[in-house]
GUVOVEX-959308 format. One record per residue (C-alpha): residue in one letter; y, x, z. Coordinates in steps of 0.2 Angstrom, whole numbers, padded with zeros to 4 digits, always signed. Layout:
residues N
AYXZ/...
END
This chain:
residues 112
M+0254+0460+0281/H+0266+0449+0272/G+0269+0452+0254/T+0286+0460+0249/G+0286+0453+0231/N+0285+0471+0224/A+0268+0470+0216/G+0267+0483+0202/G+0282+0493+0208/A+0300+0492+0216/R+0312+0479+0208/N+0330+0475+0212/L+0332+0490+0224/R+0348+0497+0229/L+0349+0512+0240/E+0362+0510+0253/A+0369+0527+0260/P+0385+0537+0262/L+0388+0543+0244/T+0393+0561+0240/P+0403+0566+0224/H+0391+0575+0212/A+0401+0591+0212/A+0399+0592+0231/L+0380+0589+0229/L+0379+0604+0217/Q+0390+0615+0230/Q+0378+0610+0244/L+0363+0614+0233/G+0370+0632+0230/T+0356+0639+0220/G+0341+0629+0213/V+0337+0616+0200/L+0346+0600+0195/V+0332+0589+0188/T+0337+0577+0175/E+0321+0572+0167/L+0304+0568+0174/M+0288+0567+0164/G+0270+0560+0168/Q+0263+0551+0183/G+0258+0562+0197/V+0260+0552+0214/N+0245+0550+0225/G+0248+0533+0234/V+0236+0538+0248/T+0241+0555+0253/G+0259+0555+0246/D+0256+0571+0236/Y+0269+0572+0222/S+0268+0582+0206/R+0278+0579+0190/G+0283+0588+0174/A+0302+0591+0174/A+0317+0597+0164/G+0335+0600+0170/F+0347+0614+0173/W+0347+0630+0184/V+0362+0630+0196/E+0369+0646+0205/N+0383+0645+0218/G+0385+0626+0214/V+0388+0629+0195/I+0376+0624+0181/Q+0371+0639+0172/H+0358+0635+0159/P+0345+0622+0154/V+0327+0624+0160/E+0312+0614+0154/E+0293+0613+0155/F+0292+0616+0174/T+0283+0606+0188/I+0290+0600+0204/A+0278+0596+0218/G+0279+0591+0236/N+0274+0576+0248/L+0284+0560+0248/E+0285+0559+0267/Q+0292+0577+0268/M+0303+0573+0253/F+0311+0558+0261/R+0313+0567+0278/G+0321+0581+0268/L+0334+0570+0259/V+0350+0579+0263/A+0363+0568+0253/V+0364+0554+0239/G+0376+0556+0225/D+0390+0544+0220/D+0383+0545+0202/V+0374+0528+0203/D+0365+0522+0187/T+0366+0503+0187/R+0358+0500+0170/G+0341+0496+0177/S+0335+0486+0192/I+0334+0501+0204/H+0351+0508+0209/S+0353+0525+0216/G+0363+0541+0214/S+0356+0558+0213/W+0346+0564+0228/L+0348+0581+0236/I+0331+0586+0244/D+0330+0601+0255/E+0314+0608+0248/L+0302+0606+0234/T+0289+0618+0225/I+0294+0623+0208/A+0282+0631+0195/G+0283+0635+0177/S+0286+0649+0165/
END
């Protein structure tokens, strides 16, 4: 295989996709969790299993209701990428990876 120049992680990455306004993403979500913070390292590069601590907001009927914290999101990277429904227009350009919010159809959420 040829090297990609990405040893140690992705750099200078920009996700090209049709962009959806953030409010429209929330409407498409309906009821669920808007994740705004991830904690820890929980990705198995061999199996694609993904599990991370998270914090964010509970959303009902497309409207943010209240903050939630100390929960875990889990899934599998292959299924997550296949379940990518939309990408938001809220692109953060401060780092070397540029992408808007992702709306993923299904993840496991656990916590108290």
